[in-house]
LUMMAR-427383 format. One line per field, with one value per residue: x, y, z of N, C-alpha, C in turn. Coordinates in Angstrom, 2 decimals, padded with zeros to 5 digits. Example, Ala and Ser with C-alpha at 12.3 -4.5 7.8 and 13.67 -1.06 7.14 Angstrom:
BEGIN
n.x = (013.19|012.85);
n.y = (-005.69|-002.25);
n.z = (007.80|007.08);
ca.x = (012.30|013.67);
ca.y = (-004.50|-001.06);
ca.z = (007.80|007.14);
c.x = (013.20|012.90);
c.y = (-003.30|000.03);
c.z = (007.80|007.87);
***
This chain:
BEGIN
n.x = (007.51|004.17|001.93|-001.09|-002.52|-004.94|-005.03|-005.60|-004.68|-003.85|-002.57|-002.13|-001.11|-002.31|-001.82|-002.95|-001.22|-002.30|-004.24|-003.87|-001.42|001.40|003.72|005.91|006.56|006.57|008.35|010.97|014.45|013.54|012.33|014.28|013.44|012.17|011.88|013.51|015.04|012.92|012.96|012.59|010.13|008.83|007.11|005.43|002.39|000.57|-001.60|-004.60|-004.55|-001.71|-001.01|-002.16|-000.82|001.63|001.21|000.66|001.58|000.01|-002.85|-005.00|-007.60|-008.98|-008.42|-006.95|-006.87|-004.40|-004.07|-002.26|-000.56|-001.50|-001.91|-003.42|-006.45|-006.58|-007.19|-009.89|-010.56|-008.77|-010.10|-012.80|-012.01|-010.99|-013.17|-014.88|-013.62|-013.87|-016.53|-016.59|-015.00|-014.69|-012.60|-010.74|-011.50|-011.60|-010.97|-008.30|-008.50|-006.85|-006.25|-005.47|-005.01|-005.16|-006.37|-008.24|-010.72|-011.57|-013.75|-015.83|-014.46|-013.90|-016.48|-017.53|-015.58|-016.22|-018.94|-018.43|-018.93|-016.92|-014.98|-012.84|-011.27|-008.90|-005.60|-002.84|000.40|002.49|005.14|007.74|011.23|014.29|016.44|017.05|016.83|015.38|012.95|009.31|007.95|008.07|007.81|006.65|003.31|002.02|002.25|000.96|-001.66|-003.90|-003.64|-004.60|-007.11|-008.41|-008.06|-009.64|-012.21|-012.80|-014.17|-016.85|-017.64|-017.08|-014.64|-011.45|-008.06|-004.82|-001.56|001.34|004.15|007.36|009.35|009.97|008.09|006.00|005.05|003.70|001.85|000.48|-000.92|-002.48|-004.11|-005.39|-006.81|-008.69|-010.39|-012.41|-011.62|-010.32|-007.22|-004.43|-001.31|001.37|003.58|005.14|005.61|007.98|010.95|013.70|015.97|018.68|020.39|021.17|019.77|017.61|016.39|015.19|013.57|011.72|010.62|009.49|007.80|006.09|004.72|003.45|001.68|000.17|-000.87|-003.29|-006.45|-007.90|-005.93|-004.13|-001.63|000.08|002.22|004.34|006.27|008.87|011.23|011.60|013.23|015.27|017.11|018.41|017.14|016.72|015.03|015.95|016.76|014.48|012.90|013.06|012.02|009.20|008.43|008.63|006.72|004.38|004.60|004.07|001.65|-000.04|-001.71|-004.35|-004.21|-002.34|-001.63|-000.48|001.06|001.45|002.53|002.82|003.20|005.33|007.05|008.21|010.47|012.41|012.26|010.57|006.95|006.51|008.80|008.28|006.01|006.51|008.54|006.82|005.48|007.36|008.33|006.25|005.68|005.47|003.06|000.00|-002.87|-005.20|-004.00|-002.54|-004.34|-005.63|-003.54|-002.85|-005.24|-008.06|-007.68|-007.23|-009.67|-011.45|-010.13|-010.59|-013.14|-014.30);
n.y = (-004.23|-004.10|-006.49|-008.47|-008.41|-007.88|-005.09|-004.29|-002.22|-001.79|000.31|003.41|006.72|009.91|013.62|017.00|019.72|022.15|021.85|020.86|020.51|018.93|017.79|015.91|016.21|018.81|020.38|022.52|022.14|018.97|016.63|013.61|010.54|007.36|005.95|006.49|009.16|011.63|014.00|013.84|013.67|015.58|018.88|019.10|018.52|015.49|013.88|012.29|011.92|012.03|009.64|007.68|008.17|007.46|004.61|003.71|001.73|-000.27|-002.08|-000.67|-001.37|-000.73|001.08|001.58|004.26|005.20|006.63|009.64|010.70|012.68|015.08|014.73|016.14|016.94|014.70|014.01|015.64|014.72|012.60|013.38|014.79|012.90|011.19|012.79|013.05|010.44|010.13|011.87|010.85|008.07|006.94|007.09|003.66|002.33|003.68|004.13|005.55|007.98|007.63|008.17|006.15|006.80|009.34|011.83|012.08|010.02|008.26|009.79|010.61|008.25|007.46|009.68|008.98|006.53|006.99|007.93|006.76|005.32|004.52|002.15|001.31|001.85|003.45|003.77|004.48|002.10|001.76|001.26|001.16|000.22|001.83|005.24|006.47|004.74|004.55|005.37|006.12|007.47|005.71|002.16|001.98|-000.26|-001.47|-000.24|-000.24|001.46|002.24|-000.11|-000.37|001.76|001.01|-001.23|-000.17|-000.12|-002.36|-002.09|-000.23|-001.41|-001.51|-002.29|-002.52|-001.24|-002.22|-001.16|-001.84|-003.06|-005.99|-006.86|-006.12|-007.99|-010.11|-009.17|-007.89|-009.86|-011.09|-009.13|-009.33|-011.91|-011.29|-009.73|-010.87|-009.79|-007.79|-007.00|-007.28|-005.69|-006.27|-004.04|-003.36|-005.72|-006.48|-004.94|-005.92|-004.79|-005.15|-006.70|-008.68|-012.06|-012.75|-010.70|-011.15|-013.73|-013.30|-011.63|-013.56|-015.44|-013.98|-012.99|-015.79|-015.95|-013.91|-014.48|-016.83|-015.97|-015.89|-013.65|-011.75|-010.46|-009.65|-006.99|-006.81|-004.89|-001.68|-002.39|-001.06|000.40|-001.04|-001.90|-000.32|-000.27|-002.30|-005.22|-007.51|-009.94|-009.52|-008.80|-011.07|-013.47|-012.10|-011.46|-014.17|-015.34|-013.99|-014.88|-017.66|-017.60|-016.55|-017.41|-017.95|-016.59|-014.73|-012.67|-009.74|-007.64|-004.42|-001.03|001.31|003.85|007.42|007.14|004.98|005.39|006.71|004.93|003.35|002.78|002.61|000.82|-000.91|-001.98|-003.38|-004.96|-006.51|-008.05|-009.37|-011.04|-012.55|-014.34|-015.62|-018.46|-019.10|-020.09|-018.91|-018.38|-018.11|-015.71|-013.96|-013.61|-012.51|-010.20|-008.61|-009.57|-010.69|-008.20|-006.80|-008.39|-007.98|-005.28|-004.83|-003.89);
n.z = (-022.26|-023.01|-021.80|-022.63|-020.17|-017.92|-015.81|-012.54|-010.55|-007.29|-005.44|-005.72|-005.72|-005.86|-006.18|-005.53|-005.24|-004.54|-003.14|-000.63|002.11|001.75|003.44|003.00|000.37|-000.28|001.65|002.32|003.04|001.34|003.73|005.09|003.63|004.32|002.04|000.23|-002.22|-002.77|-004.45|-007.24|-007.85|-006.10|-005.29|-007.30|-009.01|-009.16|-011.03|-012.03|-014.88|-015.30|-014.06|-015.65|-018.02|-017.35|-016.88|-019.33|-022.04|-020.75|-019.62|-017.95|-015.88|-013.39|-010.50|-007.08|-004.96|-002.54|000.75|000.79|002.83|004.38|007.21|010.53|010.62|008.03|006.42|005.78|003.81|001.47|000.93|000.22|-002.10|-003.97|-003.90|-005.45|-007.91|-008.61|-009.09|-011.15|-013.22|-013.06|-011.88|-008.98|-008.44|-005.92|-002.60|-000.16|002.69|004.91|008.34|011.86|014.23|016.91|016.96|018.51|017.52|015.92|015.69|014.43|012.18|010.91|010.27|008.62|006.36|005.82|004.55|002.00|-001.08|-002.42|-000.70|000.88|002.69|005.26|005.81|007.88|008.30|009.90|010.51|012.25|013.22|014.33|013.26|012.84|010.31|008.88|010.21|010.42|012.47|016.03|017.85|018.24|017.04|017.11|019.53|021.31|023.29|023.04|020.32|019.22|020.21|018.74|016.19|016.24|015.92|013.18|012.32|012.75|010.73|008.43|007.30|005.86|006.52|005.52|005.93|006.51|007.28|009.18|009.06|011.72|013.12|012.51|013.79|016.07|014.83|013.71|015.91|016.68|014.43|014.84|017.03|015.92|013.84|012.06|010.75|007.54|006.64|004.60|003.78|002.91|000.44|-000.04|002.27|003.08|003.17|004.49|005.90|004.96|005.75|006.61|008.95|009.15|006.69|007.36|009.65|008.02|006.31|008.22|009.57|007.43|007.09|009.58|009.53|007.15|008.15|009.17|007.88|007.02|006.07|003.28|000.77|-000.82|-003.40|-004.14|-004.28|-004.42|-004.98|-002.67|-000.71|-002.12|-003.92|-006.34|-007.97|-010.05|-012.42|-011.53|-009.04|-007.62|-008.07|-006.24|-003.97|-004.69|-005.21|-002.77|-001.33|-002.67|-002.30|000.60|001.05|-001.11|-004.24|-004.22|-002.39|-002.91|-004.59|-007.40|-007.31|-008.28|-006.63|-007.58|-008.11|-006.43|-006.24|-008.61|-008.59|-008.53|-010.85|-013.95|-014.68|-016.51|-016.20|-013.82|-014.00|-016.05|-014.79|-013.14|-014.75|-016.07|-013.97|-013.28|-015.54|-015.93|-014.57|-014.41|-016.61|-015.01|-012.41|-012.92|-013.69|-011.18|-009.58|-010.90|-011.20|-010.22|-007.50|-006.11|-006.77|-005.28|-002.61|-002.32|-002.93|-005.41);
ca.x = (006.46|002.83|001.29|-002.79|-002.93|-005.96|-004.49|-006.26|-003.63|-004.46|-001.65|-001.78|-001.11|-002.50|-002.02|-002.96|-000.72|-003.13|-005.37|-003.38|000.10|001.93|005.06|007.09|006.63|006.63|008.96|012.20|014.51|012.81|012.61|014.58|012.16|012.80|011.76|014.47|015.01|011.66|013.10|011.98|008.30|008.36|006.94|004.55|001.23|000.53|-002.93|-004.93|-003.93|-000.14|-000.61|-002.39|000.40|002.78|000.84|000.52|000.46|-000.76|-004.53|-005.12|-009.05|-009.18|-007.29|-007.39|-005.97|-003.95|-003.83|-000.65|000.30|-002.38|-001.81|-004.53|-007.36|-006.94|-007.40|-011.16|-010.34|-008.31|-011.24|-013.87|-011.52|-010.88|-014.55|-015.59|-012.78|-014.48|-017.87|-016.61|-014.17|-014.75|-011.29|-010.60|-012.75|-011.40|-010.23|-008.00|-008.44|-006.01|-006.71|-004.54|-005.92|-005.01|-006.90|-009.34|-012.13|-011.54|-015.13|-016.31|-013.55|-014.36|-017.87|-017.40|-014.80|-017.31|-020.02|-018.24|-019.24|-015.68|-014.17|-013.23|-010.31|-008.11|-004.26|-001.89|001.69|002.86|006.66|008.76|012.39|015.52|017.27|016.21|016.73|014.22|011.56|008.27|007.28|009.12|007.57|005.96|002.06|001.38|002.51|000.26|-002.87|-004.84|-003.77|-005.39|-008.61|-008.80|-008.04|-010.90|-013.43|-012.75|-015.10|-018.26|-017.74|-016.74|-013.44|-010.12|-006.76|-003.65|-000.68|002.50|005.13|008.39|009.36|010.07|006.59|004.96|004.58|002.67|000.56|-000.34|-001.54|-003.66|-004.94|-006.06|-007.74|-009.64|-010.78|-013.36|-011.18|-009.52|-005.87|-003.81|-000.06|001.65|004.82|005.83|006.20|009.27|012.16|014.50|017.14|018.85|021.17|020.55|018.58|016.54|015.61|014.67|012.71|010.71|010.02|008.57|006.83|004.98|003.87|002.65|000.42|-000.46|-001.82|-004.73|-007.16|-008.38|-004.78|-003.57|-000.42|000.40|003.59|004.83|007.23|010.16|012.50|011.83|014.20|016.21|016.98|018.87|016.58|016.47|014.15|016.76|016.91|013.26|012.38|012.91|010.89|007.98|007.81|008.25|005.49|003.31|004.51|003.59|000.13|-000.60|-002.11|-005.26|-004.32|-001.25|-001.76|000.51|000.71|002.69|002.94|003.21|004.40|006.39|008.22|008.90|012.10|013.38|012.10|009.29|005.76|006.72|009.54|007.64|004.89|007.29|009.09|005.92|004.82|008.42|008.55|005.03|005.30|004.94|001.90|-001.29|-003.58|-006.02|-003.35|-001.90|-005.62|-005.70|-002.22|-002.88|-006.41|-009.32|-007.42|-007.39|-010.97|-011.82|-009.75|-011.20|-014.64|-014.50);
ca.y = (-004.02|-004.41|-007.49|-008.21|-008.55|-007.00|-004.53|-003.60|-001.49|-001.36|001.03|004.32|007.93|011.14|014.66|018.29|020.58|023.49|021.52|020.58|020.55|017.52|017.97|015.01|016.55|020.33|021.11|022.70|021.09|017.72|015.50|012.30|009.63|005.93|005.12|007.13|010.65|012.15|015.29|014.00|013.77|016.59|020.19|018.89|017.72|014.25|013.76|011.04|011.91|011.68|008.33|007.13|008.35|006.70|003.43|003.42|001.08|-001.39|-002.17|-000.28|-001.59|-000.12|001.54|001.81|005.10|004.84|008.00|010.16|011.35|013.95|015.05|014.87|017.32|017.10|013.41|013.58|016.42|014.03|011.54|014.46|015.30|011.62|010.89|013.70|012.67|009.15|010.50|012.67|010.35|006.68|006.45|005.70|002.75|002.13|004.55|003.87|006.83|008.15|007.84|007.97|005.34|007.77|010.49|011.68|012.25|009.03|007.82|010.90|010.50|007.02|007.40|010.43|008.21|005.14|007.62|008.20|005.56|004.43|004.30|000.84|001.00|002.97|003.33|004.65|003.73|001.92|001.21|001.34|000.65|001.08|002.81|006.38|006.58|003.92|004.55|006.36|006.73|007.54|004.49|001.44|001.93|-001.58|-001.87|000.79|-000.52|002.69|002.46|-001.39|-000.13|002.57|-000.16|-002.31|000.42|-000.43|-003.37|-001.48|000.49|-002.33|-001.01|-002.82|-001.62|-001.33|-002.55|-000.82|-002.16|-003.55|-007.49|-007.02|-005.91|-008.61|-011.08|-008.48|-007.69|-011.02|-011.42|-008.25|-009.83|-012.82|-010.62|-008.92|-011.42|-009.27|-006.80|-007.41|-006.55|-005.94|-005.86|-003.08|-003.42|-006.99|-006.36|-004.02|-006.58|-003.90|-005.58|-007.73|-009.82|-013.34|-012.61|-009.74|-011.81|-014.94|-012.50|-011.22|-014.84|-015.96|-012.76|-013.23|-016.75|-015.45|-013.04|-015.33|-017.72|-015.41|-015.96|-012.29|-011.05|-010.47|-009.01|-006.47|-006.95|-003.42|-000.78|-003.22|-000.28|001.04|-001.88|-002.34|000.93|-000.41|-003.47|-005.67|-008.61|-011.04|-009.26|-008.93|-012.33|-014.04|-011.33|-011.68|-015.73|-015.69|-013.53|-015.66|-018.82|-017.52|-016.18|-018.17|-016.95|-016.04|-013.72|-011.80|-008.88|-006.86|-003.11|-000.10|002.15|005.11|007.78|007.01|004.17|005.84|007.21|003.68|002.80|003.16|001.83|-000.44|-001.71|-002.58|-004.45|-006.19|-007.61|-008.81|-010.28|-012.01|-013.59|-015.09|-016.02|-019.81|-019.31|-020.25|-017.81|-018.08|-017.40|-014.34|-012.96|-013.38|-011.57|-008.68|-008.14|-010.11|-010.52|-006.66|-006.35|-009.07|-007.21|-003.92|-004.93|-002.83);
ca.z = (-023.29|-022.10|-022.49|-022.79|-018.97|-017.37|-014.55|-011.47|-009.58|-005.89|-004.67|-006.51|-004.86|-006.49|-005.37|-006.18|-004.21|-004.27|-002.22|000.82|002.34|001.82|003.98|002.36|-001.00|-000.16|002.66|001.64|002.19|001.63|004.60|004.84|003.42|004.27|000.75|-001.05|-002.45|-003.55|-005.19|-008.59|-007.80|-005.42|-005.57|-008.56|-008.85|-009.92|-011.23|-012.79|-016.46|-015.06|-013.63|-016.87|-018.87|-016.76|-017.04|-020.86|-022.55|-019.89|-019.90|-016.65|-015.82|-012.33|-009.52|-005.66|-004.21|-000.92|001.22|000.36|003.85|005.10|008.70|011.22|010.40|006.54|005.89|005.15|002.51|000.56|000.55|-000.40|-003.42|-004.45|-004.34|-006.55|-009.09|-008.91|-009.42|-012.59|-014.25|-012.75|-011.18|-008.56|-008.09|-004.57|-001.94|001.07|003.37|005.98|009.39|012.70|015.37|018.12|016.58|019.33|016.76|015.13|015.49|013.56|011.07|010.22|009.82|007.57|005.37|005.37|004.18|000.81|-001.72|-002.90|000.37|001.42|003.86|006.01|006.07|008.69|008.15|011.35|010.34|013.24|012.91|015.44|012.57|012.68|008.85|008.28|010.72|010.08|013.87|017.17|018.59|017.57|017.26|017.41|020.88|022.21|023.42|022.75|019.13|018.85|020.44|017.86|015.07|016.54|015.45|011.92|011.90|012.66|009.46|007.37|006.67|005.78|007.05|004.84|006.87|006.09|008.59|008.86|009.37|013.11|013.79|011.98|014.81|016.73|013.87|013.33|017.05|016.65|013.42|015.33|017.84|015.06|012.64|011.11|009.91|006.63|006.58|003.38|003.90|001.98|-000.16|000.30|004.04|003.38|003.59|004.42|006.60|003.89|006.08|006.79|010.02|008.56|005.77|008.17|010.42|007.09|006.06|009.13|009.72|006.14|007.42|010.78|009.03|006.10|008.80|009.49|006.82|006.37|005.60|002.17|000.61|-001.86|-003.85|-004.63|-003.50|-004.28|-005.08|-001.23|000.01|-003.31|-004.79|-007.88|-008.26|-011.20|-012.31|-010.75|-007.76|-006.92|-008.27|-004.84|-003.04|-005.32|-005.14|-001.38|-000.84|-003.37|-001.53|001.65|000.88|-002.08|-005.60|-004.18|-001.54|-003.43|-005.65|-007.56|-007.38|-008.74|-005.72|-008.47|-008.65|-005.39|-006.81|-010.00|-008.19|-008.56|-012.06|-014.73|-014.28|-017.38|-015.65|-012.61|-014.41|-016.87|-013.79|-012.55|-015.81|-016.60|-012.85|-013.46|-016.94|-016.07|-013.97|-015.05|-016.92|-014.00|-011.33|-013.32|-013.50|-009.88|-009.27|-011.50|-011.31|-009.67|-006.12|-005.59|-006.69|-004.11|-001.44|-001.99|-003.32|-006.46);
c.x = (005.28|002.31|-000.40|-003.36|-003.89|-005.46|-005.60|-005.01|-004.09|-003.63|-001.31|-002.04|-001.19|-002.52|-002.10|-002.44|-001.33|-004.08|-005.15|-002.09|000.49|003.42|006.32|007.28|007.03|007.77|010.38|013.23|013.55|013.12|013.45|013.52|012.80|012.65|012.63|014.32|013.84|011.70|012.51|010.73|007.91|008.03|006.22|003.42|001.27|-000.96|-003.23|-004.52|-002.35|000.01|-001.22|-001.50|001.67|002.51|000.61|001.89|-000.26|-002.18|-005.04|-006.97|-009.48|-008.12|-007.82|-006.02|-005.58|-003.71|-002.29|-000.19|-000.20|-002.17|-003.09|-005.39|-007.60|-007.07|-008.82|-011.14|-009.76|-009.36|-012.35|-013.32|-011.42|-012.30|-015.33|-014.89|-013.42|-015.73|-018.06|-016.06|-014.10|-013.46|-011.14|-011.65|-012.53|-010.61|-010.00|-007.75|-007.45|-006.71|-005.54|-005.59|-005.88|-005.83|-008.14|-010.70|-012.10|-013.02|-015.83|-015.59|-013.87|-015.56|-017.93|-016.58|-015.73|-018.44|-019.85|-018.14|-017.90|-014.77|-014.17|-012.28|-009.86|-006.59|-003.59|-000.56|002.08|004.21|007.15|010.06|013.45|016.43|016.61|016.19|015.68|012.96|010.73|007.77|008.45|009.03|006.79|004.46|001.48|001.38|001.63|-001.29|-004.23|-004.87|-004.79|-006.82|-009.12|-008.78|-009.19|-012.14|-013.66|-013.87|-016.43|-018.59|-017.48|-015.77|-012.27|-009.00|-005.49|-002.39|000.56|003.39|006.23|008.37|009.51|008.88|005.49|004.37|003.41|001.56|-000.30|-001.38|-002.54|-004.51|-005.90|-007.04|-008.73|-009.89|-011.56|-012.79|-010.01|-008.08|-005.01|-002.23|000.67|003.29|005.81|006.29|007.53|010.37|013.50|015.98|017.49|020.09|020.55|019.37|017.78|015.89|014.60|013.42|011.37|009.89|008.97|007.62|005.66|004.17|003.13|001.27|-000.27|-001.41|-003.36|-005.35|-007.66|-007.12|-004.25|-002.33|-000.58|001.80|003.97|005.94|008.53|011.58|012.67|012.85|015.47|016.33|017.59|018.50|016.75|015.53|014.60|016.54|015.62|012.48|012.27|012.17|009.48|007.48|007.88|006.95|004.26|003.25|003.85|001.89|-000.80|-001.33|-003.52|-005.39|-003.04|-001.82|-000.61|000.08|001.69|003.21|003.50|002.37|005.59|007.56|008.87|010.48|013.09|013.12|010.68|008.17|006.02|007.66|009.18|006.78|005.63|007.88|008.02|005.44|006.04|008.32|007.40|004.82|004.93|003.99|000.77|-002.14|-004.50|-005.23|-002.90|-003.20|-005.77|-004.87|-002.26|-004.05|-007.52|-008.91|-007.63|-008.77|-011.70|-011.48|-010.47|-012.50|-015.04|-014.99);
c.y = (-004.68|-005.60|-007.21|-008.32|-007.51|-006.38|-004.01|-003.18|-001.25|-000.48|002.11|005.59|009.06|012.36|015.97|019.22|021.82|023.18|021.18|020.75|019.28|017.89|017.29|015.37|018.08|021.06|021.37|023.05|019.80|017.07|014.23|011.27|008.38|005.40|005.77|008.61|010.93|013.34|015.00|013.89|014.78|017.82|020.06|018.33|016.47|013.63|012.48|010.99|011.73|010.20|007.41|007.12|007.63|005.05|002.89|002.64|000.01|-001.19|-002.08|-000.42|-000.63|000.15|001.74|002.89|004.96|006.18|008.27|010.91|012.74|014.03|014.99|016.08|017.53|015.80|013.30|014.62|015.77|013.19|012.22|014.44|014.12|011.22|011.55|013.40|011.21|009.37|010.96|011.73|008.70|005.99|007.41|004.75|002.41|003.21|004.13|005.19|006.91|008.22|007.46|007.11|006.00|009.03|010.73|011.90|011.24|008.41|008.49|010.75|009.21|006.88|008.38|009.69|007.27|005.81|007.92|006.57|004.75|004.20|002.81|000.36|002.11|002.58|004.33|003.85|003.63|001.54|001.86|000.65|001.21|002.11|004.00|006.97|005.76|003.98|005.51|006.73|006.45|006.25|003.58|001.40|000.66|-002.34|-001.18|000.24|000.43|002.56|001.02|-000.95|000.85|001.65|-001.06|-001.57|000.29|-001.20|-002.85|-000.70|-000.28|-001.92|-002.13|-002.10|-002.05|-001.18|-002.43|-000.94|-002.90|-005.25|-007.64|-006.77|-006.84|-009.77|-010.36|-008.08|-008.73|-011.37|-010.40|-008.80|-010.96|-012.48|-010.07|-009.55|-010.73|-008.02|-007.09|-006.59|-006.87|-005.67|-005.28|-003.40|-004.40|-007.18|-005.78|-004.79|-005.71|-004.24|-006.80|-008.79|-011.09|-013.35|-011.86|-010.42|-013.22|-014.23|-012.15|-012.38|-015.49|-015.00|-012.84|-014.39|-016.67|-014.99|-013.84|-016.38|-017.32|-015.22|-014.71|-011.52|-011.47|-009.65|-008.17|-006.49|-005.76|-002.95|-001.62|-002.24|000.52|000.32|-002.42|-001.38|000.83|-001.75|-003.83|-007.03|-009.79|-010.84|-009.14|-010.21|-013.16|-013.43|-011.67|-013.27|-015.91|-015.13|-014.39|-016.97|-018.78|-017.25|-016.90|-017.29|-016.55|-014.95|-012.69|-011.17|-008.08|-005.52|-002.23|000.67|003.63|006.39|007.57|006.11|004.44|006.46|006.01|002.89|003.09|002.09|000.58|-001.39|-002.44|-003.65|-005.51|-007.27|-008.58|-010.00|-011.52|-012.92|-014.69|-015.65|-017.46|-020.02|-019.60|-019.02|-017.51|-017.41|-016.04|-013.38|-012.63|-012.26|-010.15|-008.16|-008.40|-010.20|-009.12|-006.30|-007.08|-008.27|-006.05|-003.86|-003.95|-003.73);
c.z = (-022.32|-022.66|-022.21|-021.44|-018.71|-015.96|-013.74|-010.23|-008.30|-004.89|-005.56|-005.51|-006.05|-005.67|-005.96|-004.95|-003.86|-003.47|-000.89|000.77|002.62|002.20|003.09|001.02|-001.29|000.66|001.89|002.97|002.35|003.02|004.31|004.62|003.32|002.94|-000.31|-001.24|-003.40|-004.38|-006.49|-008.76|-006.91|-006.16|-007.09|-008.45|-009.54|-009.85|-011.95|-014.21|-016.35|-014.81|-015.07|-017.79|-018.60|-017.04|-018.43|-021.25|-022.02|-019.86|-018.33|-016.46|-014.53|-011.45|-008.10|-005.22|-002.89|-000.63|001.11|001.55|004.33|006.41|009.14|010.94|008.97|005.67|005.05|003.64|001.44|000.07|-000.36|-002.08|-004.14|-004.92|-005.62|-007.86|-009.62|-009.49|-010.85|-013.61|-014.11|-011.83|-010.05|-007.98|-006.54|-003.94|-000.65|001.88|004.49|007.20|010.73|013.96|016.69|017.99|017.58|018.70|015.67|014.78|014.45|012.13|010.20|009.57|008.75|006.29|004.88|004.48|002.44|-000.07|-002.08|-001.90|000.69|002.54|004.33|006.04|007.04|008.79|009.56|011.37|011.46|013.12|013.85|014.89|012.30|011.24|008.23|008.92|010.50|011.43|014.97|017.85|017.92|017.76|017.65|018.71|021.84|022.17|023.01|021.15|018.56|019.13|019.31|016.35|014.97|015.83|014.01|011.45|011.94|011.45|008.36|006.40|006.78|006.30|006.17|005.82|006.28|007.34|008.09|009.34|010.98|013.79|013.50|013.02|015.82|015.90|013.69|014.94|017.05|015.60|014.07|016.39|017.24|013.89|011.50|010.45|008.99|006.61|005.17|003.68|002.53|001.59|000.07|001.43|004.27|004.00|003.34|004.86|005.64|004.28|006.33|007.95|009.53|007.66|006.33|008.90|009.36|006.60|006.99|009.60|008.56|006.61|008.74|010.23|008.07|006.94|009.42|007.97|006.09|006.09|004.30|001.96|-000.73|-002.13|-004.85|-003.76|-003.45|-004.42|-003.36|-000.58|-000.81|-004.30|-006.22|-008.38|-009.71|-011.30|-011.51|-009.32|-006.73|-007.13|-006.96|-004.02|-003.47|-005.06|-003.65|-000.97|-001.42|-002.71|-000.25|001.69|-000.18|-003.20|-005.50|-002.96|-001.61|-004.51|-006.14|-007.68|-007.66|-007.75|-006.52|-008.02|-007.58|-005.80|-008.25|-009.80|-008.50|-009.88|-012.63|-014.23|-015.21|-016.98|-014.57|-012.97|-015.23|-016.01|-013.23|-013.63|-016.13|-015.20|-012.82|-014.57|-017.14|-015.08|-014.81|-015.36|-015.80|-012.78|-011.61|-013.37|-012.32|-009.55|-009.74|-011.61|-010.28|-008.05|-005.84|-005.59|-005.63|-003.00|-001.13|-002.73|-004.24|-007.99);
***
C-alpha cells in the first residue's frame, strides 16, 4: 500500500520502439540479459503513461530518465525525444543521457546532450564480470586509460556520471573518482552484489566503503531483483541497510528501475519494501531517501 511519502524516482526507463532500435528488447530471440528474462517487457512500448500507471497510487513528484541502451549514433536521438516530452508534459525532470567514453565523436555528443535543458548526466554501463552470463562488456572499460580520458571530459560540461558496475570493479572506480573529484558519481543498483558467497559479499561491502570515501559519490538503491530474482523484504533488507550504512542518509536514494525491474516484482512491491525497511527512520531521513537526495544529485 502506498504511503503519503513524496517520491522522486531517479531511475526510470521509457521507450518508443517506433523511434529507435533497442536490440535488448527487439531482437528475436532476445539476447541473454544479465538482469534476467526480459521477455515480459520486450517488443512493446513503455511510455510515460505506462510508468505512471505502474507507479499508482504512489505520490510521484519527479522522475529522472536513465538511458535505455541506445548504440553509438542513436544516443542523442533518445535525448531529443525525452526533452520534447519534458517540454510538453513536465516529465522527466532530469535526463541521464547515453554516451560511450570511447566514442570518437564524444566531445560533440557531450556538448549536444548538455545543451538540452533537462540533461544532468551521462551513463555508460561499465559492468565487467569474469562470468560471460553476467558481463555487459568484453573487457573492463575502467582499466582503459582512453576510457578514463573520455570520462574526464564530463567535468567541463557540468555532467555527472551514473556508474553501473560490479563489486570487483569498485576499487578501480574509487581510484578514478579520486582523480576526478569534480565529476559527481551515482552508483547504480546498490552496486549489484551479484556474487552472493561470503567472499563476493565482502568485496561488495568493502567496495561500497571505498566509493563512499569519495565525497562526490552517492548511491541509488534499486535494481535489487537483478541480483536476487525471487527477492523478499527480508532478503533485500540487509542490502538496503548496508548501502545506507556506507553512504549515509544524505547520499543514498531509492529508485524503481522501472520497467526493467518489473520482471522481478511490481512497483508497489518495490516501494513498499523501501517503506518497510526504513519505517523506523526519522521523517527527515525518509524524505531524503525517497525524494530530496535525488533532487540534489540531479539538480531538479
